[in-house]
N, C-alpha and C positions, 0 to 999 in steps of 0.2 A: 493897297495891301494885298488884295486878292491876286493882282497881276504879279506882284513880287513872289508870292507863293507859287504861282504857276510857273514862273521863270526858274525858280529854284528846283522845282520838281522836274522840269524839262532838262535842266543841266545835269541833275543826278541821273536821269534816264540815259542821257548821252554817255556819261562816264561809265555806267553799268554796261552799256552796249559795247564799249571798247575793251572791257576786261577779258582776258584769256588766261585760264588757269587749269590746273589738274585737280580733279575732284579728290577730296580728302580720302575717300574710301578706295581710291585707285593707287595711292602711294604705296610702293613696295609690294603691290599685288602681283605684278608680272615681272618684277625685277628685284635684284638684290645687289649689294655692294660689300666687298670684303676690304677692310682697311688694314694696311700693312705699314711697317716702318723700315723693313730691310734687314739684311744680315747684321748681327750684333758686332760692334767694334769695342765700345767701352760701356760700362754700366756701374751704377752705384745703388745698392740696396740699403734702404733706410727704414727699419721697422720701428725705431724709437722716436721718430718724428711725430708731431701731433696729428699729422695726416700721413700714415705710412705710404711710401711710394718707392718706385723703382725708376731711376733716371737713366736713360740710355742714349747713346749716339750710335749711328749705324753707317755702313759703307755706302748707303744711298744718300748721304747728306741730310739726315733727319735727326733731330733731337726730340725726345718724347718722354712722357711720364706714363708708366704702366701701372694698372691697379694690382696690388699685391695679392688680392684674393682670387681674382678671375683672369688676370692677364689682359684685360681690355685696355685700350688706349684711353687715358684720361684726357690728355692733350697732346698735340703733335705739331711741330713746326718743320715744314719742308723747306730747307734752305736752297740756295742757288745750285744749279747743276755743276758737275765737275768741269774743270778743276777749281772753279771759284767756290764751290760748296763742299769741297773735300775737308772733312773735320780733322784737324791736326791734334787738337787737345780738348778734353772735357775735364773741367775742374769744378767739383762741387764743394761748397763751403764746409769746412770741417773734415774733409776727406783727403787732405794732402798727406805726403809721406810723414810729415811731422804732425801728429794728431793735435798738438796745441795750436797749430796754425789755422786761422779762420779768416774768411773774407766777408763775414757778415758786417753790414754797415751799422754804425752807431745810430742812435735815435736822432732823427732830424737830418740825417745825412743821406745822400744818394750816391755815395762813392763805393758802396759795397756791392755784393752780388750773392744770390743764392747759388747760381751756376754760371760758369764762364766757359765760353767756347772760342776756339781759334780755328779759322777756316781759310782755305785758299792760300795763295802765295804772292800774287801780283794783281791787286793788293791783298795783303793779309787782313782779315776782318776779325776784330776781337769784340765779343758781345757779352753783355751781362743779362741774365734771365731771371725772371720771377718764377720759381718752380711750382708755386701753388696753381697758377693759371696759365703758365707758359708765355707770359707777356715779355716782350723785349724792353728792357729798362734803359740801356745805353749801349753805345757802340763807338769804336774808333778804329781807324785803319792805318796801315803803314805800307808805303811803297818801296820795295828794295831797289837799290841802284842797279843790280845785276839780276834781271828776272829769270835768266836761265839757271843760275846757281841757286836761286831761291826755291826752285822746285824741290830740291832735296833738303830744304830747311826744316828744322825741328824746333819745337817750343817746349819749355818747361816752366813750372810755377813753383816759386819758393818764397814764403814769407812776404806775400803781397806784391811780389815783383815777378814779371814775366821776362823770360830770357829767350831771345831769338838766336838760334844756333844755325849758322850757314856754313856748310863745309865746302872747301875747295879741294877736290880729291887729290891725294898724294902731295898736298902742300900745307894747308893750315885751316884753322877754324876761326870764324868771326862770331863773337858773342856780344849781343847788344841787349841791354837791360832797359825795361820800361816799367813804370808804375802800372799795375794791372788795371785799375779802375779808370784812370785818367788818360793813359797812353803817353804821358810825358816821359821823355827819356831821362834816365838817372844820370846821364852824362858820361857813362862808362861804356865804351865799346872796345873790347880787347881782341887782339889777334894772337891766337895760340898756334905756334908752329907744330905741325903734326904730319910728317911725310908718310906715315904708315896707313893713313885712313883711305879706305876704298868703299864703294857703295855696297859691295856684297858682304863685307865682314864687320860692319860697324852698326851700333845702335845706341839709343839713349835710355838709361835706366836711372830714373830720378834726376839727380844733378850730375851724374857721371856719364861721360861719353866713353863707351867701351868698344874696343876692336879686338878681333882675334887674329893672332899672328902665329900660325903653326901650333905649338903646344904651350902657348902663353896668351894671356890677356893683357892688353895695354889700355890703361884707363886714365882719364883726366877728370878732376873735379872742377866743373865749370864755374862754380860760385865761390871757390876758395880764392884767396888773394895770391897764392903761389900757383902758377900754372905748371905744376910738376907732374910728369907722367909716371904712373906706377905700373909695375909688371907683376902679374900673378901667374905662377907656373901651374900647368895642368898635367894630369897623369897621362892623358892621350889627347890627340887632336879630335875635337868633336866632329861627328859624322853629319849631324843636322845643324840647321841654322840656329844661332843664338836667339833667345827670346827674353825680353825684360819681364820682371815680376813686379806688377803694380803694387804699391804699398810698402815696398822695402827699397830703400835708397842704395843703389850700387849693387843690386843682386840680379843675376841673370840665370837662365835655365839652359843647361848644355846637356844634351842627350838624356833628359829627364832628371838631372841632378842640379842642385842649387850651388852656385858659386858666388861668393861675395868678394868684391874688390874694395869694399868700404871697411876700414878697420873697426869702426864703431858699430857695425851691424853684423852680428853673429847669425849663422844659419845652421840648419840641421843637415849636414853634408851626407848623412847616411840614407836619406830618403831617396826613393826612386819612383817617379810618377810622370804621367803625360801632361798633367795640368795642376796648377797651384793657385790659391787665392789667399789673401791676407785679410783678417778681420779681428774682432775683439770678442772675448767671452770671459765673464767674471772679472772685468777690469784688467785683463791680461791679453797680450797679443797672441793671436792664434794663426797657425798656418794650416789650412785645409788643403787636401789633395784628393783626387778622384781618379779611378781607373775602372775599365770594363773588363771583366774576366768571365768567359763562358756565358755571355749574355746577362751577367749580373753587374750592376753599377755599385761599386763600393766607395763610400765616402769616409775618409779618416781625417784626423786632425791632431796636431801636437802644439804644445805651448812653446813659443819661440824662446823664452828665457832659459828653459832647461831641457827642451826637446822631449818632454814627457808626454805620453799620449793623452788626449782629451777624450775620454771614453764616452762622455755625454753626447758628443757630436757624431759618433760613428753610426753609419746607416748603410743598408744594402737593399737593393730593390731590383726587380727585373727591368731590363732596358731593351725596348723594341729595336729591331735592326733598321727599320725605316727612318730612324732619327740620325743614323750615321755615327760618327765618332764624337763623343762629347768632350767639351773643354770647360772646366770650371772657370767662370768669369768673375763672380763676386758672391758674397754672402753677408748675412747679418743675423743677429740673435736678439730675442726679446723675451722678457719675463712673461710666463704664461698667466692667463687670467686667474686660474685657481691657485697661483703662487707656487706650484710644484715645478720648480726648475725653469729653464728657458727653452724656447722653441726657436729653431734656426731655419731660415729659408736660403737655399742654395740656388743660384742662377747659372744655368749652363747655356752655352752656344754649341752648335753641332756642325759637322761638315756638310750636312744636308740643309744648312741655313735655317735651322729651327731654334727657338728659344724655349727652354724648359725651366720650370720652377719645381724644385724638389723640397718637400717638407714632410717630416714625420714618416719617413720610409716609403713615400709614394710620390708619383708625379702629380703635383697639384693642378697644374695647367701647362699648356704648351701653345706656342704661336708658330704657325707655318710661314715663316718669312721668305721661304723659297718662292712663294707666289708673287713676290715683288719683282721677280725676273722671269716672267713667262716667255718662252720662245716659240711655242707651238701649241695649238689646241685642236681637238676634233670632237664633234658631236656624234655620238654613237646611239643607234636605235636600241631601245630596251627589248628584252625578250618577250614573247607572247605568253599569255596565260595558258594554263593546261587545256582548257576547252577550246580556245582559239587555235592553239597549236595542233590539236587533234584534227580540227576542221582544215587547217592549212595542209596537214599531211595528206588528208583525203583528196583535196583539190590538186595537190602536187602529183598524186598517183594518177589522177585523171589526165593531167597534162602530159605525163611521161608516156602513158600507154593509152593514147587516144583511140587508136584503131580497135583495140580490144574492148574499149568502153562502148564504141558504136555497135560492135557485134553482140555484146552481152549487156544490155541495159538492165536486165534483171539483177545481175550481180552488183552493178553500181547502185541500184535502188536498195538492195539488201545491205550494202556497205554503209549507205547513208542512214538507214534505220538502225543498224548496229551502233553506229557512232552516236546517234541521238539517245539510244537506250543507255549507253555507257555514260553519257553526259548527265542524263536524268538520275542514274544510279549514284554517280559521284555527288550530285547536288543533294540527294536525299541523305546520303551518308554524312555529308558535311553539316546538314541541318541537325541531325541527331547526334553529332559529335563523334562519329566513328570513321570519318574520312581520313585520307592520308594527311600527314602533317605538311604544312606549307614549306616550300624550299626557303633557303636563306635569302634569295633575291626577292621572293614574294613577301617574306616577313619584313624586309626593308622597304617594301613598296616599289620595287624596281620592276614594274610591269608596264608594258606599252599601253598608252591611252588611245582613244579612238581617233584623235586628230594628230597624233605624232608630235605633240608639243613637249611631252615629258621625255627627256633623253639623258644619257650619261655624258657629262662633259669631262673628257680626258685632257689633262693639262700636263705639259712637259715643261720643266723649268731648267734654268741654266746650270744649277748645281747637280743635275742628274736625278732629281726627285720627280716622281710622277704621281698625280692625284686623280682619283675618280670622284667627281663632284656631281651631285644632283642639281640639274640646271633650274629646277623649280624652287627648291628650298635652300640650296647652297650647302647642304650637308656633305661632309667628306666621308664617303663610304669606304674607301681604301686608299692606301698609300704604298708606294714602292720607292726604293732608293738604289741607284746604280752608282757605286763608288768608282773613282778613278776613270771617269769619262768626261769628255769635253767636246766642244764644237770642232769643225774641220778648219783647214786652212782656207785661204781665199775668202775670209769673212763669212763662211757658211756655218750656220748653227746645226745642232742635232735635229733629226727629223723624226716626226711621229707619223706613222703610216697605218691606215686601216686596210688590212688585207682581206678581211671578210666581215660583212655586217651581220646584224642579228636577223636579217630577213630570210635566211636559209634555215628554217626550222627542220630538224632538231639540232643542226650543227651550231656550235657556239661561235660567237664573234671572235675575231683575232686581230690584234694590233701588234705593231713592231716598232721598236726604237732603233734607229741607226745612229751610231755615235762613233767617236774616235777614242781609242785607248790612250789615256794620259801618259802611260809609261812607254809603250812600244810604238804608238802612232798608227797602229793597224786599226781596221774597222771592227766594230762590235755590233752584233744584232741581239736584241732581246725581244722575245715573243711572249705575249701575255693575253689573258682574257680581259677585255676592258670593262666587263660588268662586275666581275669578282676581284680583279687584280691579281689572280693567280697565274703562275707561269704556264705557258702552253708550248707545244711542239718542241720540247726540250729546253725552253727558257733561254738562257744565255748562250750565245755562240760567238766564240772568239775567232775572227778571221785572220788569215796569215798574209794579208796584203793591205795596202793603203787604198782607201776608196777615193776615186776621182769624180765619179758621177753616178747618179741612180735614176731609174725610171720605173714606173709602175706598169705592169702588163695587164692584159685582159683576164677575166675570170676563167679558171679551168673548169671543165665539165665534171671532173672527178669530185672535187670538194669545194668548188666555188671560191677558191682562194686566188687572189690577184698576186701574181708573182712579182718579185722585186729583182730588177736587172741592175747589176753593179758593174761599173767600169773601173778597173784598178789602175795604178800608176803606170803600168807597162801596157796599157790599152787592151788587156785581156777582159773577157766578158764572163760574168758569173750570174746565175739565176737561182733564187731561193723561193719556193721549194724546187727541187730539181725536175719534178715531173711537169713543170710549167716551162721547161726550156724551149720546147718547140714553138711556143707562142712569141718568142723573141725574134723569129725569122722575119726579116724585112723591116726591122725597126730602125729609126733614125735617132741619133743622139747628138748633143752638142755640149761643148764646155766653153766657159768664159773665164778668162784670167782678168781679175779686177785691176791689177797693177799695170799690166801691159796692154789692156783693152783688146786682147786677141781672142777671137771666136774660132772654134774648130768643130767641124762636123764629121760624124762617123756613121757608117752603115753597118748594121749587124746582120750576119748571115748564119743560118743553121744548116750544116751539111755534114753527113757522116756521123751524126750524134754529137757534133762539136759546134760550139759557137765561136765566131771570129768577128773582129771589127776591122773596118777598112776606112782609112782617112780619105774623105771625099772633097772637102772644101775648107777654106781658111779665109777669115775676114779680119783685117786689122783696123780698129777704130781709134788707134792712138794718135793718128796724125803723122806728119812727116818727121817730127822730132820725138814722137812717142810720149808727149806730155799729158795727153788726155787719159784720165782714169775713170773707170766705170763707177758711178756713185749710186746707180739705181737701175733696176730692171723689173719688168712685169710681164708675165704671160697670162693666158686666159685660164679661168677656173675649169679644170677637166670635167666637172660634173654639170657645167652650165648647159642649159637648153635654150636655143634661139627659137622663139615662137613665131615671129614675123620675119620673113626674108627681105622685105622691102618697106618703103615708105611712100605713102600715097601723097602725090603732089596736088597743087591747086587745080590743075587741068585734068585731074583724075588719072594721070599716068602714074607709073610705079618707078621709083628710083631704088634699084636693088642694092642691098648692103654687100659690102666686101667682107665676107665672113670667112676668114682664113684661120683655121684652128692652130696652125703652126707659126703664127705671127707672134713675135716677142719684141717688146720695146726695151731699148737700152739707152741710158742717159749717161753721157760722159761730161766731165768738167776739166778745164785746163786754165792755167793762168795766162794772161795776155798783157803785153806791155801797154797797149792802147786802151783796152776795155776792161782792164783789171781781171775779169773772169768771164769765161765763155762756157755756155751750156749747149751741148749738142744732143739732139734726139735722133735715134736711128730705129726704124722699124725693119726687122730682119726676119725673113722666112728661114727658120732654122732647119728645114729639110733640104732646101736647095741652096741655101747660103746667099740668096738674093737680098739686096738692100732695097726695100720697097719704097721707103720715104725717109727723108732727112730734113731736119730743121735746126736752125741755130738761133740762140738767144744771147745777146751781148749785154755785158754789165749786169749779169744775174749770177746768183750763187745758191748753194744749199742754205737751209734745209729743203730737201726734195722729198715729195711724196707722190706716188704714181699709182693709178688703177687702170686696168685694161679689161674690157669686156665687149663681147659681140663685135661690132664694127667701130667702136669708139674708144677713146683714150682721154684721160684727164690727169694732169700733173700740176703740182704747185711748186713755187720757188720764190726766192726773195729778189726783188728788183732793186739793185743798189742805186740806180740812177734817180729813181723817185722815192726810194726807201719805203717800199710797201710789199706786201705779199700778193702774188697774182696766181691765178689758175688759168691754164691754157687747155682747151678742149679740142679734140680732133675727131672727125668722122670720115670713114672711108666708104666709098660707093663704087660699084662696078659700072653703073650707068643705067640706062633704061632697058637693057637686055642682059640676061644671065648667060654666062659661058656654059655652066653646067648646074642644073637645079637640083641634082640628086647627090652627086659625089664630088668632093673637093680633092684636087690633086695639085700639090705644089710643083710637081715636075711638069705639069701641063697647065700652068696657071694662066688666068686671063690677063689681058693687058694691065698696065699700071693703073691703080685705082684713082678715082676722082677724090680729091681731098678738100674737106671743109674745115676751117680752123678759126678759132676766136679766143680772145683772152679776156679775163674778168678780174676785177679787183675785189679782194675779200678783206674785210677789216679785222683780221686776226692772224696769228701765226698758225699755220697748219702743221700738225704733227703726224697725222695719218689719214689715208683715204681708203675707202672700201666700198664696193658696190653691194647692193642687196641682191640676194639670189633666192629663187623659189623652185618648187619641184618641177614645174613645166615651163617656166619662163613667160607665163601669160601676164603676170602682174607687172605693172610699170617698174622701171628701174629707177632707184634713187641712189644717190651717192652719200655715204656717211662720212662726215668731215670731223676729225678729231682735232681739237684746238689746244693751244698751249695753256689756256685757262682751265682745262679739265672738262670741257663740255663736248658733247657729240651732237652735231647739227645734221639733221636729215634734209638733204638738198634734192628736190626733184630734178630729173635730168632736163626737163624742158626749160629750166632756168640756166642750165649750163650748155644748152644746145648751140653748137656753132652756126647753125642755120638761122638763128634769130635775125630778122631783117633790121636794117638801120632805121627805116621808117615803116609805119604801118601801111601795108599794101593789101590788095584783095587776095593775091595768091598766098601771102603770109597768113591772113585770117582763115583762108580755106584749109591750110595745113595745120592751123592751131598754134602757130609760132608766135611767141611774145616779142614785141619790138625790143631791140637791143638796148640795154642799159648797162654800162660797164660795172657799176657797183652791184655786188650780190647782197641781197638782204639776209639778215640773220635774226629772224623773229624768235622771240622766246618760246613760242609754242612749238618751234621746230627742234628744240633741244630735247632729245629723247631721254636724257638723264636728269632733267629738271634741276634740282638742287643737289644731286648726288655727284659732287665733283670728283673726278678721277685724277689724282695727283700723278704727275709725270707720265701722262698718257703717251704710249709708244706705238700700240698697234690695235687694230680692230679686225675681228674675225667674224664671218657670217656663214650660216648654213641653212638649208631649206628645212621646213617642217612638213608634217603631213598635210597641212592646209596650204593650198596654192596662194592664199592671200598673205601668209605670215612668214617672216624671216627671223631666224634666231640670231642674236648678236651677243658677242662677248668682247669687251674692251679690256686691254691689259696695260699695265704701267706699274707704278708703285702700288696702286689699288687694282682690284678686279671687279668688273661690273658686267652683269648678265641681264639681258632684257630681250624683248622681241618687238618687231616693228611690222606694220601692215601698210606698205606704200600705197596700195589702192583701196585702203580700208578693208575691213573684214567682210567682203562680199559673199563669202561662202560660209558664214557663221552667223547664227541668230544673235541678236543683241542680248545683253544681260537683263534688260528690263522688258524683254519680249513678253507680251501678255498671252500666256498659254491658255488661261481660263477663257478669255474672250474668243480666241480663235477656235477653241474646242466647242464653245457654245454656238458659234457661227456654223461650224461644220455639222454639228448635230442638227441645228435648225435647217440647214440647207438639205441635208440627207433626208430628214423627216419630211420636209416640204416636197422634195422630189418624189418620195414614195407616195405621199398623199395625192399629189397632182397626177401621178401615174395611175393611181387607183381611180380617181375621179374621171380621168380621160378614158380609161377602159370602160367604165360604166356608161359614159356618154356615148362611146362608139357602139356599145351593146344596145342601148336604147334606140340609137339611130338605125341599127340593123333590123330591129323589130317593127319599125314603122313601115 
């Protein structure tokens, strides 16, 4: 019995020793996650349910339930990615155009639904959901015969039947009916001849298919027995695109006015508004509409039966500009608790991809869904406190006028004393309550910390909205919105540029957004303070040319601003600000055409006060038939520091790294008759145009992720031959001698580098790769791997090292290289986001902190996740459980002991001298 107890205890001990977990008090201490659903597409507000809820579907393929009171996500279901996850229809039980129509299941039956969604087209998936917990109850699918035509297919729901409408443009419509819950066909598939239908002019409104033809509307009732076309005359041809009005069958919005093609549905034709929504109030149908005038959002409503105003629903409230243009999506009303009338909640979507809930004349809550589409981020240092700023100013004065400081040390001493007196005076006034009031940034806690871990995270989104977020707490300190801007051609997104950091006290930091005007196509520059979000240097600047390429120049001596060099479509060069123009002399630029895979190099020259560009080289990567297209590229981080220039080998010799700052990796993909798909890697020096190295992978394809740093490169792809994801790593070396140890020149480059390469198997789909970066580059490099499951794996470079030997050798052990194993391990303790899953992970950004050991990380996708990692552990920071009391006692004891021993030794020497 005793032996059994000892065996059980030993087994438990073994199990405990293999456990690896995060301490409970560390969860969300150094990280936070923002959960998003995406830009709103359809919504249903239900305040009269036993559990009030807001059901939404979004453009990101998400269905969710949102809390009415706070706007927090109650549950969320992230569907498949587009086009398979594109939501075509959201139908909630009891919310069809006919209010008597319901899809609730009878007792004991599983054929009903709380909510129904239709997504994708080949196949189309129809799913029934339980709205209380977000559980999938049933689903069925249908595969169209013609998948190309099915892309334009539409779905409508009427009286427990789903209708699939597939148009053949300028020919006919095919309408197929299915029982909504079971997916069985009703046996009726009709073909309706309609030669007037075009993709630009037609839409579906309830059961009516409506097209505009000049000054008339042509409509078809798809559920009626007679497929007769009706024509409705218009006063004038609409200038804007037609929009359907959910909740009213056969009603469209044309230039802000309501037009009905349904004889049984009357509308109030005198109304003029930018958005409408249909609901019920006092057992009568209500039409609500909302508009913004002079910064005031006005909500009005009328009864549909007689178009009389519903005064109880009228509201007006201030509407902030950073939300963009609002559009009323849905609303619902409920009897107040005190019985005094009804309270209504109006749900808005905006052009800035925000979701707003308005109730009782105020914005009750808002959700910033623009953060579901982040395209660029920057970590910006916070400003110094007043006392530190004064000291910084003093030290800067010393550095600027060092010779006078040496001549007059007395004045420097007096300046130091004066500074300290001012600091003591300000401290005393602050204690007694008579000091100057803190600034807005100080009140918000936006002051630089000792280790540079607290920063402002500036986030640029696809919709043109910019956020200033505290990277410690996740608080949104400010928001900006740039309307009518978008990304550039050639698959280039808008750019966020830091022109001046907060290190140059008392100058304020400066950031710039470079975008493309959605109307003219010309470039747009917007300059702002990243700490406060206020416009700087004139704010918005509309350029009169199209931007082709940009480059960041060095800092100017005048105001420490890094100039922005822009190359326009006619190859002319422009610099902002203009006083930084001279810094562009001798700069090299390159452009890359994604479709043709053509690279072009330019040389910029400054002469006679003017800048000019000269075409100097051209490289075509498209192949002999120009089939190859660039699917990925990666340059080196411009703020990267290389600490070690070589690698010590087993025989104590040094293998020097090939550190070319002008080296850019390009990856092209092309179809192949034999190998299906071919992936080509090119390493190109973009100053000289030389192709340094090429490599070909056969029977592989995207998704591709690539990271480039120092002398190494890592990229992932899908191997179709063995159907798995692989990562290939490459290292470049000059050899055992360096051509130039101080200055690199691409025009006098050393011979072609020695190339080490290796491939590894990773048991997951890779969505993003990024290297860690620190202030001085002393810390070990790790690669952050973002996976399709929403986790981020921190992979040490020595596991990806292409010099890992096949077998364990003495030289390999001397170098510290691990023997080669093709499979890469993914231990759970390497997941830096533990259980904080990041839905639809797309990109990872890194930035250095004030500590050499620590790297700041932000991961973007549908969600936003911010954390920090220490690849070599926090070697420059004391641990949290450091025993300060013990070390203080030891120091006091050692100091006291040394003083006592010194005193005894001196007495002993004195006694010896008297003998």
